N, C-alpha and C positions, 0 to 999 in steps of 0.2 A: 742369853739364853732365855726364851720365852717360857712362862709357866704353863703347864699342861693340866687340864682339868682331870678329875678322877676317871670320867668317862673316856677320855683320849688315852690315859694310861692303861686302862683296862683293854681298850680297843688294840693298843699295840701289842698285847700279849694274847691275843686271840688268833687262831688259825684262820686264814682266809683262803677259801677254796677258789679254783678257777678253771677246772677241767671236767672231771668225771662225776658220776653220780656217787662214787665212794668219797671223793673229796667234798662233795656237797654234803654228804652225811657227817663229815667230820667238822664242817663249818661251825666255828664259834667254840670249840673245844678249848679249855684253858691250858696253855702252854706252860711247860715247866720253866721256872726261873733259872738264871745262870748258876746260882749258888747250889740249887738242887742238883742240876746236872753234874757240876764239879764235885759234889760230895758223893754222888753215886759212882761216878767214874773212879775216884781215888779209893773208895771202899772196894770196888771190883778189882782194881789194880792190886791192892794189898792181898786180897783173897787169892788172886792168880799167882802172885809171887809166893805165898805161903804154900799153895798146891805145887807150884814149880820146883821148890827147894828139895823136898823129900823125893819128888819124881826124878830129879836130876841125879841125886845121890844114888837112888835105887838103880837107875839105868846104868851109871858108871860102875857101880859095884857088881851087879848081878849079870848085866849084859856084856860089858866090856872088861870085867874082872879086874878093875883097878882097886889097889889098896890104899894108896895115898890120894885122896880125893880133895881137890881145891875147887870149891864152888864159888864163882862170882857172876854177878848179873851183867849181861851184855845184850842189848837189843838185837844185835847182829847175828847172834848164834841161832841157828835153825830150831833148836830144841825150845828156846825161849819163846820164840815167835809161835810155834805150834802150840805151845801151852796157852798162850794169850788168845790165839784165834778159837782154839777148841773151847776155852772157858767161855768167852763172850758169845761165840756162835751158839753153842749148846744151851747155855743159860737163857739166852734170848729166845731160842726155839722152844725149848721145854717150858719156859716160863712165860711164853707168849709176850715177849717184850719186858719181862720184870726179871732182871738179875738180882742177886742179894743186895747189891748196892743200890739199885734202883728201887727196891722194896723199902729199904731204909730211908732213902731220900724222898720216898712217896711220889715216884714218877713211873711212867710206863711208855715204852716205845710202842707206837702205833703205826701200822702199815697204811701207806697212802693208796695201795692197790688192792689189798684184800682185807677180809675181817680179821684174819690170824697172820702172825708172822710165819713166813715159809722158812724152810730149812736154808735155802740158798740166800734168801734175803737177810737171814740172821748172820750167815757168815759174811756177806757183803758188808754189813754194818760193822762186823768185827774187824774186816780188813779196813774199813773206813777210818777206824781209830788210828791205824798205821799211817793212812794218807794225811790225816790231820796233824799228826806228830811230825811227818816228813816235811810238811809245809811250814815248819818251824813254830807250830802252835796257832798259825793264822786259821787253820781249819777249825779250831775251836772258837776263836774270836769272831768268826763270821756270824755267830749268834746275834751279836750286837747290831749288825746292819741289815740283817735279813728280816723281812717283814714277818715271816713265819718262824723266826728263831731256829733256822736250820743251819746245822754245822756240816762240815765235810762228810762225815759219816752218814748224816741224815740224807744229803743229796744223793750220795752214791747208792744207798739202799732204798730210797724213796720212803722215808719215814719221817715222823715227828715225834717229839717227846712231850707227853702231856702231863699235867700236874694232877694227881689223883687225890689230893687232900680234899677233904669235904668242903672247907671254906672256898676252895677254888671254883666250886660248882654253884655258887650263889647266882641266882638269875640276875641278869642286867637290869638296871633300873629304867623306868620309862622316862623319857624326857618330855 
């Protein structure tokens, strides 16, 4: 394996546009590292499960009038999927690409098609997490071989995930 210079490493982590004026405007943005994306995802997953638990108990008790409630997590149950899609979709939309997990990980989802994340685009991205999981995790690992560090959910929703830490915005050195 050959050694890479600092400039080559930095260049590997920068977004490279190829089509529209919007993409040209994003050219050179610092992209989030894998650990940042993973941290944000897991924090959001934990928050969604914490929201889901009481919601599941409430629905079973007050809507279906069940007294003996046994709650277990199963990705195949419609209620679980609805909570996950609503959580990620609404947080992405109202936070303009910053869910609580992404805020903690110092990342932000950026639309490749418009200045702001649209409602449908936010839900497409939320559904994209399901696509990444259904691919056996390969949808997440695509990060490592894609030039712009896009995973399955990024491709589906036409987004990238940028690093918003201050040190990520340092100007490139002149060669």
